Wavefront OBJ file of the C-alpha trace (Angstrom):
o trace
v -7.350 -0.179 15.549
v -6.716 2.223 12.701
v -3.066 2.710 11.826
v -3.260 6.482 12.332
v -4.771 6.048 15.815
v -2.123 3.504 16.740
v 0.660 5.873 15.675
v -1.000 8.793 17.477
v -1.257 6.818 20.728
v 2.396 5.800 20.401
v 3.253 9.466 19.737
v 4.798 8.599 16.370
v 4.224 10.717 13.288
v 2.856 8.949 10.249
v 5.514 8.817 7.535
v 5.046 11.447 4.821
v 5.397 8.679 2.223
v 2.363 6.813 3.613
v -0.537 6.786 1.189
v -3.600 8.497 2.720
v -5.788 5.396 2.331
v -3.362 3.430 4.526
v -3.912 5.772 7.497
v -7.396 4.294 7.996
v -6.219 0.702 7.609
v -7.258 -1.565 10.470
v -4.401 -3.263 12.300
v -5.276 -6.280 14.420
v -2.057 -6.469 16.409
v 1.556 -5.382 16.710
v 4.634 -7.588 17.054
v 8.383 -7.375 16.738
v 8.706 -11.171 16.464
v 8.088 -12.548 12.967
v 7.202 -15.932 14.476
v 4.220 -14.297 16.190
v 3.133 -12.282 13.143
v -0.467 -12.736 12.017
v -2.700 -11.573 9.221
v -3.653 -7.874 9.407
v -0.962 -7.078 11.957
v 1.888 -4.572 12.087
v 5.427 -5.956 12.174
v 8.014 -3.695 13.795
v 11.485 -4.558 12.498
v 13.888 -3.484 15.234
v 17.611 -3.143 14.594
v 19.027 -5.132 17.506
v 22.551 -5.550 18.812
v 23.009 -8.940 17.160
v 20.370 -9.064 14.413
v 18.548 -6.496 12.297
v 14.825 -7.207 12.505
v 14.496 -6.218 8.837
v 15.996 -9.625 8.101
v 12.676 -11.139 9.174
v 10.392 -8.937 7.079
v 9.884 -11.641 4.403
v 8.789 -14.170 7.052
v 6.366 -11.674 8.596
v 4.891 -10.803 5.202
v 4.515 -14.505 4.393
v 2.380 -14.839 7.548
v 0.021 -12.104 6.335
v 1.370 -8.942 7.954
v -0.211 -5.900 6.330
v 2.142 -3.189 7.549
v 5.879 -3.176 8.265
v 7.625 -0.487 10.276
v 11.414 -0.347 10.021
v 13.941 2.341 10.777
v 16.629 0.712 8.653
v 14.446 -0.283 5.672
v 16.996 -2.980 4.779
v 16.147 -6.510 3.815
v 18.883 -9.136 3.605
l 1 2 3 4 5 6 7 8 9 10 11 12 13 14 15 16 17 18 19 20 21 22 23 24 25 26 27 28 29 30 31 32 33 34 35 36 37 38 39 40 41 42 43 44 45 46 47 48 49 50 51 52 53 54 55 56 57 58 59 60 61 62 63 64 65 66 67 68 69 70 71 72 73 74 75 76
C-alpha cells in the first residue's frame, strides 16, 4: 500500500517534512516490534511505559525497514 494511502486510512496527516516522492512509496507491512520488521515495511516506534521504541530503530533499519514513524524521534 502507498504510504499516503496508509496514513489517510489511519487518519494521520503526512508530516510536512516528508519528501513528496516518499508519499507514493509502497509499504509492505506495519509493525511496532523490531523483531518482526521486514524489508519494505513501516516501523512504528512507540514510546512505552518502560521502553522507548525509538531505541529499536537501528535494529528495524538493519532488517530492511524503509520508513520509521516516531513521535519522540530519539535514538539511544
